[in-house]
N, C-alpha and C positions, 0 to 999 in steps of 0.2 A: 889737171882735169878740165875738159872742155864743157862749157855750159851753153844752153840755148836761150834761157830766159833771164839770166843774170850775168854780171861780170864780177870778177874778183881779182884785185891787184894788191899784192903785199910787198911793201918796201919800207925800209927805215923804221920798222916797228909799227907801221900803220897798215891795217887791212881795210881796203876800200871795197865795199860790197854794194853793187848798184843793181837795182831791178831794171830789166832790159826788155820790156814789151811796150815801147813808146807809142806804137800805133793803137794799143789798147789801154793807154794811160797807166801802164805797168800793173794792170789788174791781175789778181791771182788766178792761176789755173793749176791743175795737178802737177804739171812739170815744174812750175815755179816753186811749189811747196817742196817737192823732192830736192830740187837744186839748192834752195835756200838752206834746207837742213844739212845737206852735204857740205855746203860752203861754211856754215857755222861750225860744223864739226872739224873742218880743215883749220879754221881759225883757232878753235879750241886746242887742237893738237900741235899747232905750230908755236914753239917756244919763243920764236923771234917776235911774235905779235904782241904789242903792248896796248893797242887801242883799236876798236872797230868803228869805222864810219859807214853808215848805211844811208844810201840815197837812191835816186831814181834817174834814169836816162830820159831825155826829152823834156817836155814842158810840165810833167806832173811827177809827183812822188809815187803815189799809188792810189788808184780809184777804188780799191777794195776787191771784192770777189767778182770775177768775170762770170756773169750769169749765163753766158753761152757755153761755158765749160761743161763737158760731159757729166761731171760728178754732180752738178746742181741744175743742169738745164731742165726746164719744165715748160711745156706748152699746155695751157689750160684746155681741158677737154680731151687731152690725149694721155691717158694713163694716170698713175698715182704720182703725186709730188715726191721728190726725193727726201730722204731722211736727213734733214739739215743738222739735227743733233749729232748724227754719226759723223758728218763732215767736221763739225766743231771738235768732237772728241778725237777724231783720227788725224785731222789736219792742223787746225788752228791751236788747239791746246798744247800739243807737243812743241809747235813752233814758238809759241809765246814762252813756254817754260824753258826751252833751250836758250832763247835770247836773253831771258831774264836771269839766267844762271851762268852766263858766259864768264870765263875766268879773267876777262879783261873788261875795262869800262867801254861803254858804247855811246856813240853820238849819232843821232838821227839828223841828217842834213836834208831838211824838207825844202825841195826846190820848186814845189808847185802844189797843186791840190792833194790833200791827204784825206780820203773819204772812207767811211766804214772801217773795214779791217785794215785799210791803209793807214788811217789815223791811229788805230790801235798799235800797229806795227811800230810807228814812230814813237808813240807815247810809252811803249814798253822800254825804250832805250833810256839810258841813264841821263842823258842831256838831249834836248831837242832845240836845234837852231834852225830857223826858217827864213826864207827870203820874205821881204815885206809884201810881196805880191802873192805869197802862198796863202792857203786857207785850209781850215779843218772842218769836216762835216761828219755828222752822225745821221745818215739818211735812212736808217733801217726802217723807221715807222712808215716811210713813204711806200714801202712794198709789204707792209704788214708783219715786220720782224722786230726783234729787240736788239739793242746794241750788244754785240758779242766781241770775241777776241780780246776780252778783258776791259773793253770800253766802259761797261757798266760798273766796273770796280775802280778803274783809274780816275775817270773824269769826276765823279762825285767827290773823291778824296781831295782832288786838287782844286776844284771849283766850288764845292758845296752843292747842296741838294738843288737849290733854286736854279742856278745857272746850268747845272748838268741836265736837269729835267727839261729846261727850256730848249737846250740844244737837241736833246733826244726827241722831244715831241714835235718840234717844228722842222727839224732836219736842215735848218738854215746854216749857211756858211759862217764860220767864225774867222774873220781875217787874222792873219798871223800877228799883226801889231796888237790887236785886242787880246789874242791868246796869250801873248807875252805880258800884257798889262794885267790880265786876270790871273796869271800864274800857272797857266796850263803848260807853257813851254818856257825854256830858259831865256831866249831872246829872238827878236825879229831883226834882220839885218838888211840894209839896202841891197838891192839886187846886184849892183856893181861891186859891192864889197863882200859878197857872200862866199865866193871861192876862197879868197884870202883869209877870211875869218875862220872857215872850216879848217883850212890848212894849219893856221896858227893854233887853234884849239886842239887839233889832233896831235900836233907836234908837242904841245905843252903836256897833254895827258900821257903821251908816250914816254916822257922822261920822268914821270912821277912814280911813287911807290905803288905798283899795280895791285898787289894784294890788299893794301890798305884801302884803295879806292873801291875794290870789289866788296870788301867787308863793310865798308860804309854803306854800300847799296843794300847789303843784307840787313843791316841794322835799320835802315830807313824803311825797307819794305815790310818788315815784321812789326814795326812800332805800333801800328793801329790795332793789331790783334793782341797786344800784350797789356798786362797791368803794369803799373810803374815798377813794382818789385820784380816782375818777370823781365822787364827790359833792362833794369839795372844789372840783373844776373847775366843777361846776354852781353851787355857792354863789358862786364868784367871778363867773360870768357874770350871775347874778341880782343880785348886789350892785352890779355895774357898771351894770346897767340902773336899779335903784332909786336908786342914788347920783346919777343924772342926772335924777330925776323932780322935778316941781314940789312934790310932797308932802314929799320929803326936805328940800328947801330951806325949806319952811314949818316942818317939824318942828324943824330946827336953829335957825331964826330964833326960833321960839316958846320953845325951851329957853333960848337966850341972853338973850332979852328977858323971861324969867320970866312968860310968859302961856300961856293955853291955845291949842293949835294950831287952825287952821281949815283942815282938809284938804278938798280938792276931788275927790279920786280921780284926779288927773292925775299 
């Protein structure tokens, strides 16, 4: 399938999906939404894929919504503002849910600014690795909006109320190094080491027990809404499933035989 606003490359178990509107800092438009969802479905359906790497072409990861796009464009004094709630429900909510439920682990490789919905897109991924020169922004308040695309759900959980509100109310840039220090992302890497670090991490996850990694995501994402008893029940259910998987058999066999495991994702 040929794409206009993204690129997708799949090889050796790794799907590399890159936003490709570098002249617009990879900001979202309707075509990008459609193509992202199609690409994620392709990854979902391809049994050879064991991990997804999501990044951006050019000097930015994603600057959020393109305000010049027809679906959201608004000139004050010329007609009624668009229904942004409809855009969230029809565009961003399905995209976030599709990414958050993908059958393989996901890595956001943040190569530059990640702002607004672009920050959300990165933070929805299972792991976020950024260049030290990258930064995260929640600039919604600067145009009279609220953090959306799951930002107001993810950021407070990771940073706590005070830091999340500070970022949302001021719209200031959070450098990647501080984002890692605060626990918003996994790590910030020197620019010169970034590509090698992403390659190594993707290769590592591509050889691990895929189902167990995804079930770990499920457990982590539901933890905050569960009581202790409810979560122990979920853990039991997931452990029952994983304990009957081929990768568990292989993992135990490799441990007993003192060799490296050869996981297949089954």
